[in-house]
N, C-alpha and C positions, 0 to 999 in steps of 0.2 A: 221468733226463734228463742228458745230458752238459753239463758246464759249459763255456761259451765260452772258449777259450784265447787269442784275440787281441783286440785293441781293436775291430777292425772287426766281429768276431762278437758282441762285447758291445753295440756300437751297434746292430746289428741286433736283438739279443734285447731291448733296451730299447724300440726302436721297435715291435717286434712285440707287446710287453707293452701299450704305450699304445694301440696300435690295438685290441687285445682288450678293454681296459678301457673305452674310449670306446664301443665297440660294445655292451658288456655293460650299461652304465649308461644308454645312449641319450642321451648329452649332445649328440651332433651333430644330433639331430632339430630340425626347424624350431621346435616348441614343446616346451620342457623340461617333462617330467612332465605333458604334455597340458595345458600352460598357454600363454597368448599370448607367454611370455617366453623369450628365448634363455638360454643358459648364463651369459653375461656379465651380462645384465640381471637374472638371478636372483641373481648374486653381488652386484651393486650393492644389490639390495633387502635381501639378507641382512645386509650390513654396515651399512645404514642402520637396520635393525631392532635392532642391538646396543646402541644408545643412543638417547636422545631426540633429540639434534641432532648433526649432523656436519658440519664444515667440508669444502667441496669439495676443498681442498688435501690435507687429511688423507685423505679418501676416495681421491684420486688416488694418493697414496703407498702406501696400504694395498694397493690392487689392482694397482699397477704398471701403470697403464692410460693410453694416450694421451689428452691433455687434450681434444682435439677429439672424439674418439670419446665420451668421458664426457659431454661437453657435449650431444651429440646424444641420448644415452640419457636424460639428466636433463630435456631438453626435452620428450621424449616422455612421460616420467613426469608432468611437470607438466601437459601437455595432457590426459593421461588422469585427472588428479586424484589421483595417487598420492602426490605430494610438494608441499611448499610451500618457497619459497625466501624468505630474509630476510637482512639485514645482520647480521653479528656485532655483539653489544653491546659487545664489548671492542676490536674493530678493524673499522671501517666499510669498509675495504677488502676484507674477506674475506666470502664468502657462506656461509650455513649452510642445511643441508638437513634437513627433518623429514618423516617419513612421515605422511600423513593416516590417517584411519580406514580409508579405502579401501585405502591402501598397506599398512597393517598387516593387513588381511584378505588381501591378495595374498601377504604373508609367510607367514601362517598356513597358507594353502593349499599353497604351495611346501614349507614345512617339514614339514607333515603328509604329503604325498605322497612327499617324499624319505625321511623316516623309514620310511614303509610299503614303499618300494621296497627298502630295504637290510634291513629286518625280514624281508621275503619271501626275499631272497637268502640271508641267514644261516640262516633256518629250514630251508632245504633241506639244510644241512650238519650233521653230528654236532657235539655240543658241543666236542669236542677240536679239530675242524677249524676251528670259529669261532674258538677261542682262537689257534690257529696263524696264522690269516688276520689277525686284529687285531694280533698280535705282529709278523708280517712287515711290515705296513703301518707300524707304529711304527718298525721298523728302517729302513725305506726313508726315512721322514721324518727320523730322526736322523742318517743318513749324509748325505742331501742338504742338510740345515740345518747340518751340522757341529757338532751339538749332542753334548756328551759322553754317553756311555751311562750310564744310571741304574745306581748301584751297589748298590741295595737288594735283598737277598734274605734269606730266612729258612730255618732248618733245622727240620724237624719230624719227629716219629715216623711211621711207616707208618700209612696210613689205608686204608679200603675202596677197592679198585681199584688200589692202588699196586703190588702184587706183579705184577699183570697188565701194568702199565705198565712196570715194570722189564724184564720178559722181552721185551716188544714192542719198546721202544726200543733195547735191546741188539741185538735181531736186525736191526732196520732200519739202525741206525748203523753197525754193523760190516760189514753187507753194502754199504752205500753207500760208506763210507770205505776199506775194505780188501778188499772182495770176498769176505768170508767166507761160507760157505754156511749151510744151515739147521742143520747139526749144532752150530754154536755156539749158536744160539738154543735148541736142545734142551738143551745143557750148562747154559745160564743157568736154563732152566726146572727142571732137576734141582737145581741149587744152591738156588734159591728154594724148591722143595718140601721139600728137606732142612732148610732153615732153619725152616720152619713145622713139620714133623714132629718136630724134635728141639730146638726153641727153648728155651734156658735164659735167662730174662729177667734173671737176675742177672749173667750173664756174656756175653750176646750181645745185639746191637741193630742197628738199621738206621735210616737217615735219608733223607728226601727234602728236596732244596733246592727252594724255590719263589721265583719272580719273579712279582709281580703275581697271585699265586694260581694260577700255572701251574707244574707240575713242570719243573724245569730240571736236575736231576741226582740222584744217589743214591750211597750207599756202605753196605756191610754189614760188621759186625765179628762174626766167629764164633769159636768154640773150636776150635782145632787139638788142644791137649792142656791139662793143667792149668796149664802155665806159659807157654804160647804162644797168642796170639791171631792170627787171620788176617784181613787186610783183603781184601774181595772186592767185585766188581761196582761199582767206581768208574766213574761216567758223568757227563759233563756235555754237555748238548745244544750243538750248535755255535753256535747263535745267542746263547747266554749265556756262551760262553767269553770270557775276558779280564776278568771280574768278580771273580775270586778264589774262585769256588765250589768248584772242585776242591781247592784248598789248604785251604779251610775245612772240607770234608767229611773230608778225611784227618786234619786236626787234631782234630776231634770224635771220630773213630774212635780216635785215639791217647789222647785223654783219657779216653774210656770205658774202654779196655783197661787203662790205669794204674790207674783207680779199682777196676776189677773184680779187680785183683791179679795181672794177667799180668806176667811178667818181660820178655817180648819180643813182637814183632809180626813176622809174615812175610807176604809177598805173592807171588803168581806173575803174571807178565805176559809180553809178548812184545816183542822189541826195535823192531818197527814202531811201537809206541804211544809216540812220541817225547814228546809233550806230557805224557802221564801219567807217564813215567819222570822228566821234570824236576820235576814236583811231588813224586814220592817222594824224589828226591835232596834237594830243599829241605827235606823234612820229617825228614831225618836217616837215611833208609834207605840201606843199601849193598848193591851187587850181590854176591852170594855164589856164584852158580851159573848157568851157561848150557848149554842143550842144544839141538841141532837136532831139530826134529820136523815131521811133516806132519800138519796137523790143520785142520779147517774149509775143506778144499779148497785150502789153501796150504802152501808150504814156509816154515816159521817158525823163529825162534830164541827158545825159552822162556827166561825169566829168573826166578830166585828173589832176592827182595830181603828184608833183614832189618834190624831196629833194636832196641836196647835200650830198655827202658821205665822205667829208674831215674829216680826223681823228680829 
């Protein structure tokens, strides 16, 4: 899918998504989740269920709702026996709302049906797609709230399924970002197969970066010769960039190579990988050779980078 290039195209894309999502979840139907309540009424019930008693002023601020509209909703709820109203014990000018037993039952019905609706939606998706969806939703919320991106990630050794993930994500990412064809994915598959077939655990290693249990990046350290280690297959998923994952993966690779007794480390990349090259430069690598080539369906400039591993 082509990324919108202008502001108006982005506006259209956001509007199209909101229409899609409201249709998907059925929030515009007269009765939300086959109940007598509208979306707004259901939100009011949800907020009231979060605590024993809620001041009307607090409820209005939380929902950012017109006071007259909220008053009409609360009047209906009171007439239906869902809530009780009373004066605040600390300030008689303020009214406090409580859900009755009937109101709690209405909340339980809405909550159960809502959970089941999204459980059914997620169950149709593979587990990896479920994680991608939840992460994307978290990204949307962080951006719109202006919240800082969480900086927590961990590095771990390879586990079951990780090798396939490395090949798959390299193929997808480089196709989407640089237009590289399937021959690049085949190259990654050969590199991974060679790592498995000839793995020297004392002198070779690989790591997966994880964010909230989801793979976010990878790097491999392999033997080129007795004195030289080679850094390969550095990847950071776009939605996790800016967290320092790439630099941390390279740093771990260097540390391992130094402990394994290598005197230097090399890597091969292409000049179009600007972000990766910046990471290598910050890690102390120096560009030592460049060569034009046609690979992966593109005209490229290959680069060899090198750094010493002296303590």
